[in-house]
Phi, psi and omega in degrees: 000139182287120181291343182263027180301145182281181186294337181277347185302318181302324181291319180296315180300317181298321179296316180296317181295323179297320180295320179297315181298324180295320179294319179296321179297326181287332184270343182237143180226162176075200182300322179300323180297316182293320179294318180297318180296316181299320180294316181295320180298319180298318180295318181294323179295320178297320178295321182296321182294345178280353182284133179251120179267133179234133176242151179272122179300142179270145176283166186298323181296316180293318179299317179297319180295314179295322177298317179297319179297316180296318180299313180294324180294324178292319178300317184282352183270021184303312182294317181295319179296320178295320181293325180271003179074024183244027182298317181297319178297318179300315181298317180297317180297314180298317181297315181292319178296321182296326180293341182264358180261143173299147181294339178276355182296141179296335178295323177294318177299318179294323179295319178296318178297321178298316180294314185289339179295330177214072187297324181297319181278342186242019179297329177296320177296316179299315181293318179299318178297313181297319178295322177296318178294318182296324180283325186289323184233108183300331182289342173076008184296312179295321179301313180298318182294316180296316180299319179298318179293318180296317179295322178297319178293325180295321185303322182276345185255322186287144171285153183297333182272358184284139180262007183296326180300313180298312181299319181296311183290336176288341185252346181293154185294331183208148177252100177280173182298332180300329180295320179295325176297317179297313180294326176300318178295321176301312184293330180278357180278068184287348176284343176236087185305325181295322179290320176300317179297320179299316179297316180294317181295324177295317176299318178302311183291326175296319179295320184280330190245351178233090184310321180298340183270351193301314184298310182294318181293316180298321177300315178298311184297321179293325177294325178293333181291349176236021181293150182290334177282121187295322181299313179293318182300311183291323178296319180292320179298315179297319180296313183296313184286331182274319189254331185260322182301321178298344181273128178301335181294325189256339193298317183293314176300323180293315180297320179298315180298312182296322180293320178296321176301312182298314184288345177293347179280346181292126191293338181292339181288136175275174187297322181294323178293320178300316182296319180296320179299324184279344190259108176245010182283153170279164183294338183286343183288150194276149178296333179303316181291326179297321179292320182289330189232049182287115181256005172274185184302126182300150179277118185247022182302325183294343179281350184232072182295144182286150173076018181271341183079002182238020184298320182297318179297318182292324178296319178295320178297322179293320179297324178292321182290325182258148178275191181298332181288346182085008181254143173271181185303318183292321177300312182297316181301316181295331180279346184263323197297319180298315180296321178300315180293328175291324176299323179298326178276327184226086185302339179296342177289348179301331179298320177293323178296316181295322178300316179290321180305321182292344187248347185275169181282174185298323181295318178293321177298318179299318179291325176299316177300316187292327187260356188272355187302308188294318184284330176294317178297322181291330177291314176083161187279358179264359181293122179302320181296319180290320178297320178296320178297316180299326182285327189236021185298150173295141184297335178294342181258020185303317181296320178296316180295323175300316177298320178299316181297319179294320179296320182292329189249006183289334183244355180207157181288148180292148176287163179300320181295318179295317178301316181297317181294316182293321177298321178295318178298317181297314186286324189254344187235315191247322188055027179262114183300339180299333178292340181279338185301311182296336183258016179307317179297342181262359179274146175288168181298317181294321178295317182293317178296325180291322183269350187303314180303319179293324180291321182286340180274006178280184179295163183301318179296319179294320179297319178300319178295319178301310181299316180295320180296322181288317187276330187257357176242174180276069180275172183280352180254132174280164179304317181292323178294324178295315178302315180297315182297322179295326179285331187265005179295147179292123182292345177286331180264333180229117178300149180302325180299318179293319179296319180295321177300319180294319179295320178299322177296326177297322182289349176278353180254136182295334180295338181266324188280006173289141187302319183293327179292313180296317182298318181297315181292314183294323180295318179292324181291321181292336178275355181283148179231115000282162178291133182302144184297333181268008186301308185289332173297319178292323178300317180294324176297322180294318180295321179296326180277324185229092181300331182290355179272002185303313180299319179297321181294327178300324177294323178293319179295321177298317180298326179290325177297319178300325181275005179054058185298342183295348177284347177250111187304316183294317179294322182295318176296320178295324179299313181296319178296321181292320178297318179296322182291328187258013176304147357273001184297336185275354182301313177302329178290318179300323182289352177270354182286150171297156184308315183297315181288327177297315181295319179297323180296316180293327180291321186269345181228077183307325179301335180290330182296310181298321179295322179290323177300313180297320179295320181296322180298321183274328184226066185296330184284346183271358177276119179302146183298323183288353179249348185296318182295322179295317181293324180294320180296322178292329180291319180293321177297322181292320181293321180295321181287000000 
């Protein structure tokens, strides 16, 4: 037999041998036939083993080409493999082959493009490849590079609302630092809120579900809670306080960070201490992130260009803008908000806030007032921790507690417990009437009437709040009762000017300017003895608001004549002004005056003289005889002039 037989020779030999065995089978029968066949097969097998197969070695270029063709054919066989139930085998082969290819190979680029074209359907292939790379090289260099390339391809392909990024990163074998850089870029994409949200949610899930990632992820998220971009800052604060604070693993680091931020506002701290308080990063974290998320004092050198000749003015303007702490409004706000949101979850933290409030400068206190509204409302007036604070607050924080009380009661009436605590604070600790304003709806009528003079003697803004609280809430005083009480206050404890301001504020509310309310109050006041000094001033306000009350007012003026109001200088002046204001309806009232007072009225209010002349021409018989001579003398004086 020829040892150099070609590759087709075995097939030819097998055919010839088969024909021989068939002929032998035909010539022999029975046991002899079977033995003969077995002997012949053995001989033929021995001959076959003597055949030597030789193949021509392929050169490297051809091998690479064939390998690429095979690799691409496996990639393209996705549908066929799935149909034949061999998808897992296909994925394993591709993953193992990929680990043997240089990362610069076009096949690797093609594989990444193949994965990113349908990431949802091929996430298993990506993960299998990454696990193969991670296992193949302990140093992880190729693994990191492949993961970076896959994430880069995902960024351009995934929709912002897709959760595949999170699911993918939860399953990869390891999270290197490059992943945090990628997620950092996602979070900083504030022009695309959905992408920012995707980055934050991925960080959240990594923190909760991958323990080795917790430290790095928490550091990133905490830095975002003080980021200069408000959208990112508020989203990070909500995420941290809602999802991480409930976990015992995270709560203490978060509270420590927030407390250091808050305490950095205390002016006694020097700049190096402030910087240390703000810095919770490890040395391994990158300077890039520090620049993007600088929570120390912003660099304002660009605000003071050299050689302008106006540096001094700008420095003074900056000093005005910044408080003693050296922080502007935005700096202070960023240091407060995380702690405020934590207070909403844990009201007992309010004690720490109050402690800091007592030590910060006026600008920081102002910002605390301005930013505390939402979280105080969310805590509510039934919180035991908040009620305890109101009862035992440091006196240096009195203004803050007053603000808290107003926030708690601006939209709802105070609870019985809150009213009781505030009354106790007022009586035993402060004696400051401002503490009574928020609980006005909870005071009894006698309590409110008793405290009213002190409340009206407060500043104009406070008085306005008092009036609004009484008139616009379910207080124990009706509008008419309030008007009466304001007139009857002792002028020794409340100046007339303050009382008049309070009455004027009442007229700004529709609940007071209704005719029936005014009539009820004025009628009771005119029957008072002595008549309050501001009565006629209020009557004129009533006429100005309700012209239809003129007839009713004439009755009041008549009652005052009966009471000989001219004995009270203030009332008498008011009477003359009111008569002038209500002409011609007031002429019959003027004609009821005694001669002396009638003459004085004409002397001090010349417009009344002309009105009386006109009235006399039309109704000469209605002028009383004892007044005719007085009116005639004024007429002659007028003619002479």
